[in-house]
C-alpha positions as CSV (number, residue, x, y, z in Angstrom):
1,M,-11.6,-10.4,1.6
2,R,-11.2,-13.4,-0.5
3,G,-14.4,-14.8,-1.9
4,V,-17.0,-12.8,0.8
5,E,-18.3,-9.9,-0.5
6,A,-18.5,-6.9,2.3
7,P,-21.6,-6.4,4.2
8,I,-24.4,-4.8,2.2
9,F,-26.7,-2.6,4.3
10,P,-30.7,-3.0,3.3
11,L,-32.2,0.4,2.4
12,S,-34.6,0.7,4.8
13,S,-31.6,0.3,7.2
14,L,-30.0,3.7,5.8
15,I,-33.2,5.4,5.9
16,L,-33.7,4.5,9.7
17,L,-30.2,5.4,10.2
18,L,-30.6,9.1,8.3
19,L,-33.7,9.5,10.4
20,L,-31.8,8.8,13.5
21,L,-29.1,10.9,12.5
22,C,-31.4,13.7,11.5
23,G,-32.9,13.4,15.5
24,H,-29.4,14.4,16.6
25,G,-28.9,17.5,15.0
26,S,-28.4,17.0,11.6
27,N,-30.0,19.5,8.7
28,C,-32.5,17.2,7.5
29,T,-36.3,16.4,7.7
30,L,-38.7,14.1,6.0
31,T,-40.3,16.6,4.1
32,S,-36.8,17.2,2.7
33,Y,-36.4,13.7,1.9
34,A,-39.9,13.6,0.3
35,K,-39.0,16.8,-2.0
36,S,-35.7,15.0,-3.2
37,S,-37.4,11.8,-4.1
38,I,-40.2,14.0,-5.7
39,L,-37.5,15.9,-7.5
40,A,-35.7,13.0,-8.7
41,N,-38.7,11.8,-10.6
42,R,-39.5,15.3,-12.3
43,R,-39.0,15.6,-16.1
44,A,-36.0,17.2,-16.9
45,D,-37.7,19.5,-19.5
46,V,-38.9,21.5,-16.5
47,L,-35.2,22.0,-14.9
48,L,-33.9,23.5,-17.8
49,P,-33.0,27.2,-17.9
50,D,-35.3,29.7,-20.2
51,T,-33.1,30.5,-23.2
52,S,-32.2,34.6,-23.8
53,P,-33.3,35.8,-27.0
54,T,-30.5,38.0,-27.0
55,A,-27.4,35.8,-26.3
56,S,-26.1,32.8,-27.5
57,P,-28.6,29.6,-26.7
58,L,-27.1,27.7,-23.7
59,P,-26.2,23.9,-24.1
60,N,-29.4,21.9,-24.1
61,L,-28.6,19.8,-20.9
62,P,-31.7,17.7,-20.0
63,L,-29.8,14.8,-18.5
64,L,-26.9,16.5,-17.0
65,L,-29.6,19.0,-14.9
66,A,-31.3,16.4,-13.6
67,P,-30.8,15.6,-9.6
68,S,-28.8,12.7,-9.7
69,P,-30.0,8.9,-9.5
70,L,-27.4,8.5,-6.6
71,A,-29.9,10.7,-4.4
72,P,-30.4,10.8,-1.8
73,F,-27.3,9.1,-0.8
74,T,-25.1,11.9,-1.8
75,N,-25.0,15.5,-2.0
76,S,-26.7,15.9,-5.5
77,T,-27.4,19.4,-6.6
78,I,-28.8,21.0,-9.7
79,P,-25.9,22.4,-11.1
80,K,-25.4,26.3,-11.8
81,L,-23.5,26.6,-14.9
82,S,-21.8,29.8,-16.7
83,G,-23.7,29.7,-19.3
84,L,-20.5,30.9,-21.4
85,C,-18.8,27.4,-22.2
86,V,-19.1,25.8,-25.7
87,L,-18.7,22.1,-25.2
88,N,-21.9,19.9,-25.7
89,F,-22.4,18.2,-22.5
90,T,-25.4,16.7,-23.8
91,A,-23.6,14.3,-26.2
92,L,-21.5,12.8,-23.5
93,A,-24.3,12.6,-20.5
94,S,-23.4,8.8,-20.4
95,M,-20.0,9.4,-19.9
96,M,-20.2,12.2,-17.7
97,Q,-22.4,10.1,-15.3
98,V,-19.9,7.4,-15.5
99,T,-17.1,9.8,-14.4
100,S,-19.3,11.3,-11.5
101,T,-19.2,7.5,-10.4
102,D,-15.5,6.8,-10.8
103,C,-15.1,10.1,-8.9
104,I,-17.8,9.0,-6.2
105,S,-18.0,11.4,-3.1
106,G,-16.0,10.1,-0.2
107,F,-13.9,7.8,-2.5
108,A,-12.1,9.9,-4.9
109,P,-9.5,10.4,-3.0
110,L,-8.8,6.7,-2.5
111,L,-9.6,6.1,-6.4
112,A,-7.6,9.4,-8.0
113,N,-4.7,7.8,-9.4
114,V,-6.0,4.6,-10.9
115,V,-9.8,5.2,-11.7
116,C,-11.1,8.9,-11.0
117,C,-8.2,10.8,-12.4
118,P,-7.8,8.7,-15.5
119,Q,-11.8,8.9,-16.3
120,L,-11.7,12.6,-15.7
121,E,-9.0,13.6,-18.1
122,A,-10.0,10.9,-20.9
123,T,-13.7,13.2,-20.3
124,L,-12.3,16.3,-20.8
125,V,-10.1,15.5,-24.0
126,I,-13.4,13.6,-26.0
127,L,-15.5,16.9,-24.8
128,I,-13.1,19.5,-26.5
129,G,-12.6,16.9,-29.1
130,Q,-16.2,16.3,-29.9
131,S,-16.9,20.3,-29.8
132,S,-14.0,20.3,-32.2
133,N,-16.1,18.8,-35.3
134,Y,-18.5,22.5,-34.9
135,T,-15.9,24.9,-33.6
136,N,-12.7,23.2,-35.8
137,T,-10.3,24.1,-33.2
138,L,-8.8,21.6,-30.8
139,A,-8.4,23.7,-27.5
140,L,-10.5,26.6,-25.6
141,N,-9.1,30.1,-25.2
142,G,-8.3,31.0,-21.5
143,S,-11.4,32.7,-20.3
144,L,-13.4,30.3,-21.6
145,A,-11.3,27.1,-20.5
146,G,-12.0,28.3,-16.8
147,H,-15.9,28.5,-17.5
148,C,-16.0,24.9,-18.6
149,L,-13.5,23.1,-16.2
150,S,-15.7,24.9,-13.6
151,D,-19.0,23.9,-15.2
152,I,-17.8,20.5,-15.6
153,E,-17.1,20.3,-12.1
154,Q,-20.5,21.4,-11.0
155,I,-22.3,19.0,-13.2
156,L,-20.1,16.2,-11.8
157,V,-20.7,17.2,-7.9
158,G,-24.3,17.2,-8.9
159,H,-24.4,13.7,-9.9
160,G,-22.7,12.3,-6.9
161,A,-18.6,13.5,-7.3
162,N,-16.4,14.6,-5.0
163,V,-16.2,18.4,-4.5
164,G,-12.7,19.6,-5.7
165,L,-12.1,16.8,-8.3
166,S,-9.5,19.7,-10.3
167,K,-7.6,19.8,-7.1
168,I,-7.5,15.9,-6.5
169,C,-6.3,15.2,-10.3
170,S,-4.3,18.5,-10.5
171,I,-6.1,19.8,-13.5
172,H,-6.1,23.2,-14.5
173,S,-8.2,25.6,-16.8
174,S,-4.8,26.1,-18.6
175,N,-4.8,21.9,-19.2
176,L,-7.9,22.7,-21.8
177,T,-5.7,25.1,-23.7
178,E,-3.4,24.4,-26.6
179,G,-0.5,25.2,-24.0
180,S,2.6,25.9,-26.1
181,C,1.8,23.7,-29.2
182,P,2.0,26.3,-32.1
183,V,-1.3,23.8,-33.7
184,S,-4.9,24.0,-32.5
185,D,-6.9,24.4,-35.5
186,V,-8.6,21.3,-37.3
187,A,-7.5,21.7,-40.9
188,E,-4.0,22.8,-40.2
189,F,-3.7,19.7,-37.7
190,E,-4.6,17.2,-40.4
191,S,-2.6,18.8,-43.2
192,I,0.3,18.2,-41.3
193,V,0.0,15.1,-39.2
194,D,-0.9,11.4,-40.9
195,S,-4.2,11.4,-40.1
196,S,-4.7,7.8,-41.5
197,N,-1.6,6.3,-39.6
198,L,-2.7,8.0,-36.7
199,I,-6.3,6.2,-37.0
200,A,-4.5,2.8,-37.9
201,A,-2.1,2.9,-34.7
202,C,-5.0,4.4,-32.1
203,G,-8.2,3.4,-33.5
204,K,-8.1,0.3,-31.5
205,I,-5.4,-0.8,-29.4
206,D,-4.5,-3.9,-28.1
207,T,-4.8,-2.9,-24.0
208,V,-2.8,-5.9,-23.2
209,N,-0.1,-5.3,-25.6
210,E,0.1,-1.7,-25.8
211,C,1.8,-0.6,-23.0
212,C,5.0,-2.8,-24.1
213,K,4.8,-2.3,-27.9
214,Q,3.9,1.0,-27.9
215,V,2.3,1.0,-31.6
216,C,-0.3,4.0,-30.4
217,Q,1.8,5.6,-28.2
218,N,4.7,6.1,-30.8
219,A,2.4,7.3,-33.5
220,I,1.1,9.7,-31.0
221,L,4.4,11.2,-30.3
222,E,5.4,11.2,-34.2
223,A,2.4,13.2,-34.8
224,A,2.8,15.8,-31.7
225,R,6.6,16.6,-32.9
226,K,5.4,17.5,-36.4
227,L,3.0,19.8,-34.8
228,A,6.1,21.2,-32.3
229,E,8.0,21.5,-35.4
230,K,6.2,24.5,-36.5
231,A,6.9,26.6,-33.8
232,Y,10.4,26.2,-34.3
233,N,10.3,26.2,-38.3
234,L,8.2,29.8,-37.3
235,L,11.2,30.7,-34.8
236,S,13.9,29.4,-37.4
237,L,15.0,27.5,-34.3
238,D,17.4,24.6,-34.3
239,V,15.0,22.3,-31.7
240,S,18.0,20.4,-30.3
241,H,18.7,23.8,-28.6
242,V,15.2,24.5,-27.4
243,S,14.9,24.0,-23.6
244,D,11.2,23.6,-23.5
245,H,11.3,21.2,-26.2
246,S,9.8,18.3,-24.2
247,T,7.3,20.4,-22.9
248,R,6.2,21.6,-26.2
249,I,5.7,18.1,-27.2
250,N,3.9,17.3,-24.2
251,D,1.2,20.1,-25.2
252,C,1.1,18.7,-28.4
253,K,0.4,15.4,-27.5
254,S,-3.0,16.9,-26.0
255,I,-4.1,18.2,-29.5
256,V,-3.4,14.7,-31.0
257,L,-5.3,13.1,-27.9
258,R,-8.5,15.6,-28.7
259,W,-7.8,15.3,-32.5
260,L,-8.5,11.3,-31.7
261,G,-11.8,12.1,-29.6
262,S,-13.1,14.4,-32.0
263,K,-12.9,11.1,-34.8
264,L,-13.5,8.2,-32.8
265,V,-16.9,7.4,-31.1
266,P,-17.0,8.6,-27.1
267,S,-17.1,4.7,-26.2
268,R,-13.9,3.5,-28.2
269,A,-11.8,7.1,-27.3
270,K,-12.7,6.3,-24.1
271,D,-11.2,2.9,-24.0
272,I,-8.1,4.1,-25.8
273,L,-7.4,7.2,-23.3
274,R,-8.1,5.0,-20.1
275,G,-5.8,2.4,-21.6
276,L,-3.1,4.6,-22.3
277,S,-3.4,6.0,-18.8
278,N,-3.0,2.6,-17.8
279,C,0.3,2.2,-19.4
280,R,1.6,5.5,-17.8
281,I,-0.1,4.6,-14.0
282,N,1.3,1.2,-14.0
283,K,4.9,2.0,-14.4
284,V,5.5,4.1,-10.9
285,C,4.4,3.6,-7.7
286,P,1.9,5.9,-6.7
287,L,2.6,6.1,-2.9
288,N,4.7,8.3,-0.4
289,F,7.2,6.7,1.7
290,P,7.9,8.6,4.9
291,N,10.7,8.2,7.2
292,M,11.7,4.5,7.8
293,S,14.1,5.3,10.7
294,H,12.0,2.9,13.0
295,V,12.2,-0.1,10.0
296,I,15.9,0.6,9.7
297,E,17.0,0.6,13.6
298,G,14.5,-2.3,13.8
299,C,15.8,-4.4,11.1
300,G,19.4,-3.2,10.8
301,T,22.9,-5.1,10.6
302,G,23.3,-6.6,14.0
303,T,19.5,-6.7,15.0
304,S,18.3,-10.5,15.5
305,N,15.3,-10.1,16.9
306,Q,12.8,-10.9,14.3
307,T,9.7,-9.9,16.0
308,A,10.8,-6.5,16.8
309,C,11.7,-6.1,12.9
310,C,8.5,-7.4,11.7
311,G,6.6,-5.5,14.0
312,A,8.4,-2.3,12.3
313,V,7.7,-3.4,8.8
314,E,4.1,-4.3,9.5
315,N,3.7,-0.8,11.5
316,Y,5.4,1.2,8.6
317,V,3.3,-1.0,5.7
318,S,-0.1,-0.1,7.5
319,H,0.5,3.4,7.1
320,L,1.0,3.1,3.4
321,Q,-2.1,1.0,3.4
322,K,-4.0,4.5,4.2
323,Q,-2.9,6.2,1.1
324,S,-4.5,5.0,-1.8
325,L,-6.1,1.7,-3.8
326,V,-3.1,0.2,-6.3
327,T,-3.4,-1.7,-9.3
328,N,-1.1,-5.1,-9.0
329,L,1.4,-3.6,-10.9
330,Q,1.5,-0.7,-8.6
331,A,1.7,-2.9,-5.8
332,L,5.0,-5.1,-7.5
333,N,6.5,-1.3,-8.3
334,C,5.9,-0.1,-4.5
335,A,7.1,-3.6,-3.1
336,A,10.3,-2.9,-5.3
337,S,11.0,0.8,-4.2
338,F,10.4,-0.5,-0.6
339,G,12.9,-3.3,-0.8
340,V,15.4,-1.0,-2.5
341,K,15.1,1.7,0.5
342,L,15.9,-0.7,2.7
343,R,19.1,-2.3,1.3
344,K,20.1,1.0,0.7
345,A,20.1,1.6,4.4
346,N,22.2,-2.1,4.1
347,I,19.2,-4.4,5.3
348,T,20.1,-7.5,3.2
349,Q,18.2,-10.3,4.3
350,N,14.4,-10.5,2.8
351,V,12.6,-8.9,5.3
352,Y,9.4,-9.5,2.6
353,S,9.5,-13.4,3.4
354,Q,10.6,-13.1,7.0
355,C,7.3,-10.9,7.9
356,R,5.2,-12.7,5.2
357,I,4.4,-9.2,3.2
358,S,2.4,-9.7,-0.1
359,L,1.1,-7.4,-2.9
360,K,-2.0,-6.5,-1.4
361,D,-0.5,-5.2,1.6
362,F,0.9,-2.2,-0.2
363,S,-2.9,-1.2,-1.0
364,L,-5.9,0.6,1.0
365,Q,-6.4,-1.9,3.7
366,D,-9.8,-3.0,5.1
367,S,-10.2,-6.4,3.6
368,G,-7.4,-5.9,1.6
369,C,-7.9,-5.0,-2.4
370,L,-5.6,-4.9,-5.4
371,L,-7.0,-3.4,-8.4
372,P,-6.5,-5.2,-11.5
373,S,-3.9,-3.7,-13.6
374,L,-6.7,-2.7,-16.2
375,P,-9.2,-1.0,-13.6
376,S,-12.9,-0.8,-14.6
377,D,-15.0,1.8,-13.9
378,V,-17.1,2.2,-10.6
379,V,-20.7,0.7,-10.6
380,F,-23.4,2.4,-8.3
381,D,-26.4,0.9,-7.1
382,I,-29.1,2.3,-5.4
383,K,-29.5,-0.4,-2.9
384,T,-26.0,-1.8,-2.6
385,G,-23.6,1.3,-2.9
386,A,-20.2,1.6,-4.9
387,S,-18.7,-1.5,-6.7
388,F,-15.3,-2.3,-8.4
389,L,-13.7,-5.3,-9.6
390,C,-10.8,-6.6,-7.2
391,D,-8.0,-9.1,-8.2
392,L,-8.6,-11.6,-6.0
393,N,-5.5,-13.5,-6.5
394,D,-3.5,-10.9,-4.9
395,N,-1.7,-12.9,-1.9
396,I,1.5,-13.3,-3.9
397,P,4.4,-12.9,-2.0
398,A,5.9,-9.3,-2.4
399,P,9.5,-10.2,-4.6
400,W,12.7,-8.8,-2.4
401,P,15.1,-6.4,-4.7
402,A,18.2,-8.6,-5.6
403,S,20.2,-5.3,-5.5
404,S,19.8,-1.7,-4.3
405,L,18.6,-0.6,-7.8
406,L,15.1,-0.7,-9.1
407,P,14.3,-3.6,-11.2
408,A,13.7,-3.4,-14.9
409,S,9.9,-2.4,-16.5
410,S,7.2,-5.1,-16.0
411,C,8.2,-5.5,-20.0
412,N,11.4,-6.9,-19.4
413,R,10.6,-8.6,-15.9
414,T,11.6,-12.6,-15.7
415,I,10.0,-13.1,-12.3
416,K,6.8,-14.8,-12.5
417,I,4.0,-13.9,-10.3
418,P,0.9,-15.4,-10.9
419,A,-1.6,-12.4,-10.5
420,L,-0.2,-10.6,-13.2
421,P,-0.8,-12.3,-16.3
422,A,-4.3,-13.1,-14.9
423,A,-5.2,-9.3,-14.3
424,A,-3.3,-8.4,-17.7
425,S,-5.2,-10.8,-20.0
426,G,-8.6,-8.4,-19.7
427,Q,-10.6,-11.4,-18.7
428,I,-12.5,-9.0,-16.3
429,S,-16.1,-11.3,-16.2
430,L,-16.3,-12.2,-12.4
431,H,-17.0,-15.9,-13.5
432,S,-13.6,-16.4,-15.1
433,T,-11.7,-18.9,-12.4
434,N,-12.6,-16.4,-9.9
435,V,-9.8,-14.1,-10.5
436,Y,-11.9,-11.0,-9.7
437,S,-14.7,-10.7,-7.4
438,L,-17.0,-7.6,-6.3
439,L,-15.9,-5.4,-3.8
440,R,-19.0,-3.8,-2.3
441,L,-18.3,-0.4,-0.5
442,V,-21.8,1.3,0.5
443,V,-22.2,5.0,0.1
444,S,-24.9,6.0,2.2
445,A,-26.8,8.6,3.5
446,A,-25.2,8.2,7.2
447,F,-21.7,8.3,5.2
448,T,-22.3,11.3,3.6
449,V,-23.4,13.1,6.8
450,L,-20.6,11.8,9.0
451,I,-18.0,12.9,6.6
């Protein structure tokens, strides 16, 4: 993968392949293809539903009801909305399109942890936050939340996103409500929270240093605590004796984030929310480690066959590689987690060095790709497919843990790994010292049919 782009198939070849697939039983025709193209060029206002004179007007959705620009390479449809959601999707049409591309059909499960779900969560926060400017509330009630979540998924799928995003990202309609937080009214929120301090701390964050200095995160936590305290004041309870205190604070954090989403321009709010989510996702390894008895048997005490040991390690890691794309910081955590599990099984020799295991070996493999610690959005091009930035300075030997304890956080590590400062610098230009390169993945009609 290093320095080389994955093959890019020309549009003509894809169309030819589509025709061949159609000829082998797929339910498609040249006519349907032409209709799809014609539909994509129609004016969006022709597609808008009629507004009922006896009901509340439906949201104006000219950009969102138009067929996706990804057509015919994804399963694009005109979304069927409930007409009951109060969120203004049109105001965030551009962000909704970015979200659908970040969660593009076929790749959403692989990008879920680092790109798709953080972007979807940010979009939901900003949608509710922006709607509070005319509803004066920072939460949806239960029935509205269900309708809105369904509408959002319909819109995103209509623009090429994967079906079932709420399941992939573990998002429920209750996540759009106030939960257990006692405050959702905007005026009440602003009477309790120091709004100026919150804006000063979070109006613009240093995405490189925020994860360690936690300036914005601490301001959000403080605001959430103040909101949560209202519940205990009303019930005359001692906070220290309330078992659901942490849950209430987390619910109030969501309210605080929505308020920020209402006060900042959407693009800035999105950058801040994605920056904060990066702090969370980079703290842990997102991979599941299945039974490693074969590795323990192949590399255990008394075993001198290095070939057998490395074969077992490489086979195990090859299964980890099928799970997800990960960032370089996540890969570091995964290497530490795997190494600690092996050390606890009395494997003390450095099998990473022995078997030449590098950080990129913990990420999804084809040509091998680690995402930078600050992942960028996916970019879709009708001719070349989906592209996202990879950290090509990724052939860093995986560090073997010094003990059977997990190492300190990345903020306190003394180990020097060249890839991490480069990724954390935020220099995502394709021309900056070749640290990054575009990994192009083609999302074609053939791919859509086959999956």
